[in-house]
C-alpha atoms as one frame of an Amber mdcrd trajectory, in Angstrom:
protein
  94.696 114.258  50.689  95.806 112.719  53.974  92.848 112.325  56.377  93.122
 114.040  59.761  91.855 110.910  61.524  91.637 107.425  60.061  90.754 104.530
  62.337  89.539 102.190  59.581  92.342  99.634  60.004  91.891  99.472  63.769
  88.096  99.468  63.571  88.075  96.661  61.010  89.679  94.321  63.557  87.249
  95.101  66.405  84.068  96.313  64.693  81.840  93.496  65.979  82.849  94.088
  69.587  82.443  97.870  69.214  79.036  97.572  67.561  77.817  95.184  70.278
  78.951  97.609  72.996  77.200 100.507  71.262  73.997  98.467  71.064  74.205
  97.650  74.794  74.545 101.351  75.597  71.642 102.286  73.313  69.433  99.586
  74.799  70.280 100.480  78.408  70.031 104.262  77.797  72.987 104.786  80.169
  74.865 107.348  78.077  76.766 108.637  81.085  78.205 106.245  83.676  76.219
 103.018  83.949  77.191  99.363  83.648  79.337  99.694  80.503  81.459 102.405
  82.113  81.769 100.425  85.343  82.813  97.309  83.438  85.369  99.267  81.399
  86.882 100.880  84.507  87.163  97.505  86.251  88.690  95.774  83.214  91.188
  98.590  82.712  92.113  98.617  86.414  92.696  94.858  86.293  94.778  95.179
  83.126  96.899  97.968  84.652  97.171  96.291  88.053  95.591  99.359  89.635
  93.071  99.559  92.464  91.014 102.187  90.674  90.429 103.687  87.259  88.196
 106.714  86.814  87.030 107.605  83.343  86.342 111.205  82.391  84.591 112.859
  79.477  87.658 114.341  77.791  91.414 114.580  77.673  91.091 118.117  79.027
  89.376 116.856  82.181  91.986 114.114  82.511  94.724 116.767  82.510  92.802
 118.913  85.004  92.388 115.929  87.340  96.080 115.077  87.078  97.099 118.656
  87.886  94.690 118.784  90.840  95.968 115.465  92.184  99.457 116.996  92.113
  98.064 120.017  94.016  99.106 122.429  91.287  97.321 125.749  91.503  97.602
 129.527  91.754 101.177 130.796  91.751 102.509 127.618  90.147 103.934 127.314
  86.647 103.625 124.346  84.316 105.950 124.002  81.327 104.296 122.695  78.169
 104.977 122.753  74.421 103.847 125.835  72.507 102.500 123.741  69.610  99.945
 121.725  71.584  96.165 121.953  71.255  94.647 124.719  73.383  93.184 122.175
  75.820  96.641 121.667  77.341  96.944 125.333  78.303  93.283 125.496  79.351
  93.781 122.622  81.790  96.707 124.476  83.348  94.783 127.746  83.670  91.673
 125.920  84.952  93.580 124.935  88.111  94.886 128.485  88.480  98.441 127.813
  87.343 100.346 129.613  84.601 101.378 127.835  81.413 104.988 128.404  80.391
 105.415 127.671  76.713 108.510 126.074  75.245 109.245 125.595  71.566 109.806
 122.173  70.121 112.822 120.530  68.630 112.109 120.823  64.879 113.574 117.370
  64.221 111.447 115.465  66.767 108.453 117.778  67.409 109.044 117.173  71.131
 109.784 119.712  73.832 113.196 121.231  73.258 115.140 119.976  76.282 117.581
 122.928  76.389 114.760 125.469  76.278 112.808 123.504  78.869 115.760 123.561
  81.264 116.102 127.345  80.820 112.412 127.931  81.627 112.482 126.067  84.948
 112.041 128.460  87.858 111.247 128.252  91.558 107.545 128.422  90.594 107.768
 125.454  88.191 105.700 122.609  89.619 105.401 120.373  86.565 106.429 119.752
  82.998 103.472 118.681  80.887 104.838 117.142  77.685 102.484 116.223  74.867
 102.601 113.155  72.675 101.878 114.581  69.241 101.735 113.478  65.613 102.076
 109.855  66.650 105.387 110.584  68.352 105.685 110.001  72.097 107.403 112.701
  74.122 110.831 111.704  75.381 109.861 111.300  79.029 113.229 109.767  79.914
 115.167 112.783  78.590 112.784 115.229  80.249 113.080 113.401  83.572 116.867
 113.077  83.363 117.707 116.569  82.122 114.946 118.699  83.596 113.904 117.165
  86.891 117.077 115.569  88.170 115.500 112.110  88.412
């Protein structure tokens, strides 16, 4: 049986650091926000060369924030793969937009570029690809063929 999630190899290389961080959180009792979160946001911002990093509680909230930052809302459409986890569609509907589902290319499991192009309408405000099964979405192809950039 192939496990759904297996982080043993990664964890084995960083387990001491992870365990120490968990102990700091348990000792401080800051389970939400607090000094560990602040330190992480600052370190990640420095690493990315960004002024700010804001952590959120889930990938769903991260998608919702991204859609809101782009001012996507009622009357807008967002193209996304039909085989993604429900959270992708829920993020789109949470901001009031309509998900437009596109099948995947069966060879790559990525958005089918031809189908994506055909689904673009005057109401399309974004294409929300999903990196799935350890395969990154082909952002370059989507940008080149579907957005004109």
